[in-house]
C-alpha positions, 0 to 999 in steps of 0.5 A: 471141881469140888472143894468141900470146906477148909479145916484148920486153915486148910483148904479140903479138897476132894480130887488129886488135881484141886491138891495144885496150887496154881500161882498168878504167873501159872506155875502149879505146885502143892502147898501141902500146908495150905491144902489137904485131902478129903476125907472121901478122897482118902478112903478112895485111895485107901481102897484102891492103891492101898495107901497108908493113913496112920501118918501126918496128913501131909504124908497121906495128900503125898501118897495121894500125888505121888500115885497120881501122878505116875499112875499112868506110867507103872505096870498094870499089875503093881503099885504106883506107889514106889517111894521108899520112907517111913512116913512122918509120924502124927506125932513125935511123942514116946508110943503110948504104951511106955509113955508113963515110963518117961518123965514129961522133960524126957517126952519133950526131949524125944520130941525135939530129938527125933523132930528136926523142925523142933530141934532146930527152933529149939537148938539154934533158934531157927524157924523154918518156912511151912514148906520147909518143914514137911521137905525136912521131915520127910524120910524118902530116901531118894528125894528131889528138892525142884526150890526156886532162888531166895527160897531159903534152900542153902539154909534149910540144908545147912539146918537138916545136915546138922541135926541128921549128923547130931542126932542119929547113930549108925551100926558099925558092927558088933564088938566080940561081946556082940555089942553094937558099935554105933557112931555118927553118920557120915554125910557127904555133900556135892556139887559143882561150885566150890562157892556153894560147898564154901556157902553150906559150911560157913551156914553150918558154921553160922548156926553151930555159933548159936548153940555153945554145946554143938559148937564144941561137939565140933572137934576137927574143921578143915578146908584143905584138901576138901571141907570136912568137919569132925564131931565128938560123936564120930560123925563127920561132914564131907564137901566135894566139888564134882570133877566133870568141870575140870575133866575130872569126870567125878574122880574125886569121889571115888572111895568115899563113903556117907550114910547120906549125900546131898547134891546141891545144884545137881542139874549143873552136874554131868554123866560123869559126876554121877557114874562116881556118886551113884555107886556110894549110895548103892553100897547099903539098903540103908544109905539115902539121897537129896538132889537140889537145883534150880532146872537149867533146861537139860533133860538129864538125870535131875529132870528124870528124877523130878518127873519121870521116876516114881521111885523119888519124892519131888518138893517143887516150890517157886519162890512165890512160896516165900511167905514174904514174896511180895516184898522182893517181887518187884526186885526179882523181876527187875533184875532178870528176863522172862526166861530166866524169871520161869527157869529159876525162880518159878523152877519150871523145865522149860524149852531146852533151847541155850540160846540166848536170844530168843528168835521172836523177839530178835524177829521182832527188833529187826521188823517193826517197824522196819528200817536200814542204816541211814533212816536215822539222822542226828537228833539232839533230843535223842540219846546216843550210845557207843559200844566198841569191841576191839580185835585184830583177828575179827577187826574192830566192831562199832556200834551206835544205838539212840535212845530217843524220847520214848526209851526206845533204842535204835540201832542206828550205826555200825561200822567194822575196821577190817582184819585186813590192813588192821591197825590201832590207829585206822580204829581209832581214827574210826571212833574218832570219825563217829564220836563227830557223827552221833556225839554219844553221851557214853562210850563203853568200850572193852578193855581187854584187848584194846587197853592200849587204844583206851589210852590214846584215845583219852591222850588225843581228846585231852590234847584236842581240849586244849587246842580246839575246845569246840573239837567233838573229839574233845568229849571223847575222854568224858564219854569214854569207860572202860568195860571188862568183861572178866571183872565186876561191875558195882552197881546200885541196889535200888530198893535197899541203896546198898552197891552190889558188885555183879559179874560184868559180862553176864549182867551186860548179856542179860540187860539186851536180853531183857530189852529184847524181852520189853520191845524197846530194841530196834534193829535195821532191816539191812544189818545182817552180821549182828542178827545171824550173831544174836541167834548164833549166841549160846550159854555153853555152861556155867563155871566153877562160880556157877556163872554162865559161861557164854560162846557161839553155836558156829564159831564163823559168825563169831560174836564181835559186833554183838559184843559192841551193841551189848557194850552200847546197850548196857551203858543206858542200864548203868548210867541212866537207871536206878542201877547207876551208882551215882544218880548224879554224874559232876565232872571237872571242868578240864581234866589233865594229866596222862591216862593212869596218872590220875586227873588234876582240876584245872583253873579256866583261865581267861577267855578258853571256852570250854564244852559244858554239857547241859541237860535241860526238861527239854532233852540232852545239849551240847554247848560251847560256852565261853567262860573269862576271869571276869565271869570265873576266879575259881571253881567255886565262883565258876559253878556259881556263874554258872548256876546264875545261868541256870547251867551246871556243867556235866551234872543233871539239871536239878529240874530234869527228868526225862520222860522215860526215866520221870516219877517211874513211869518207866516201870510196868506200864503192864496189859497188852502189847503198845504201838512201841512193840512192848509186851508186858508179862500177861504173855507168859504161860507155863503150860498149865494155863495163863497168868491171871493179871499181868504182872508189873516188870522194869523198864531199866 
């Protein structure tokens, strides 16, 4: 590998392989802004393949990369260069032969109108990122973008569409005198998700608002029956969602016409969608198409366009190409699983495996170290969490997890209230019994089928507090959390501190995936039901909002114990991590009132003991503390009295820092597999080489 020198801030290389840059995650891509071909390499490809050199340097490198990619997959007697394009000119200035006929201002305007990057800067005050520039300027009629999340794909698309719409003219025919009839082009935006159509059009609205003249040129904008903008030059932009998700098989697109088609999230489309889209492209020779997406793992049209179609020009940019990647890297790694990161941020075509939980991680969890139910006894130093999935058909599933001081998570108990003879009372009694046995700090329950059971548990817990404050059932009320699978969660952004809303079920499942990857989950070797359900869990597809749809490969295996397991696991994330809405949860001493009627604080009466949850530096402990009227006259004095005893009911002690959360030590120890089985990122490999240095990754 010979690299000659650096010229104009670009590395000059002498082989096609050296045009690729491999990032720290092992993903190889071509960064045309940083690398260019050596003159000897250019001459070699010009002599052998007749590449064009009267164009921008990026275009020369592009031809070499494309030919090298496909030279062994085309007929020996034909050119490997199959891309239909006009190439990017060296300059957007007026031709030298007639340049003198125009003023400097006219020449400047010519450059602005013909160069989408200059146009965006001059007309919209928008600056393209380095990798966006080449994609915007490229003239290939069939182009495919493989860009990572947060790479600016949507905004760049919106800018490019506006430039194309407002600066181009299409000859529609001729009048009776032979004069050409011209109007602005018709652009078609197609995506599987209505939310994405809405986002693109909203982005175009925001951009147009930067220039009053452009804003005025949009003479009509409607959102029903589909999104559509019309402009004073006769141009129009239409936005459609595909029909396959609703079994429409793209029929809504039939009959539509367009000069240019933009497919967004193309890898989420079905074959029926493409059968309706592609005939629009083939109606006229001058029509063009741009398809963009992040890979889903499918090996269908989008995949073939990227890796097996010489006529398509692919631009692959992982999210690390962002100039400010270092700023968001830690946050991205925290919120994604390993497979999700490589697929959605590195845009790698990972193995086509729709299973949610990777078998090697599940097998590690069940075998390292091996143990069985009954081996673990209640330990006051552990933090216990219970997950409940109510179901009268499959039976109620209850799973208890213990998190030890080294933040390893052990499944210690599981129970099924069987379908035969199932009653609501039997399920509730099982929860009460397991609560007494394990004293869970958190109880997360599916609120879908179990809404009534949750209210009955809350009511029972409140009653037991009054009857016998020492009864462990009195703790259920404070520990119990409703979890709505189809709802939204509110979490705190650990970087900005803002409250974000996340899809509840997807957040819960992906949290479990990350815990398995970190090697901190342990399952008893005699837990066969959960083991089978983990390996049977799949991603069936995505919905109109772009969210994953989970299901089972074999429905007879089911997923209810898995749901209970995931509920118990996500409690630690939502209650104890930096994503928790509040870091310190301070609860009232006693809450009264039936569920749904609001909660009223009640003053502690004479000789009325209550249970205070105390977290000391040495661990979590529960005490019964007797408080009488001499200690407490009102709520304020009660807390003063307890503060003197170094006790805060239901709150985090000011000195308490669990070893798994203190000073960020739970984060990113990196490197090799520890004795506990945790695995760092240095095991990653994309197929083009392993990672140079282990990347840091968040615990919770």
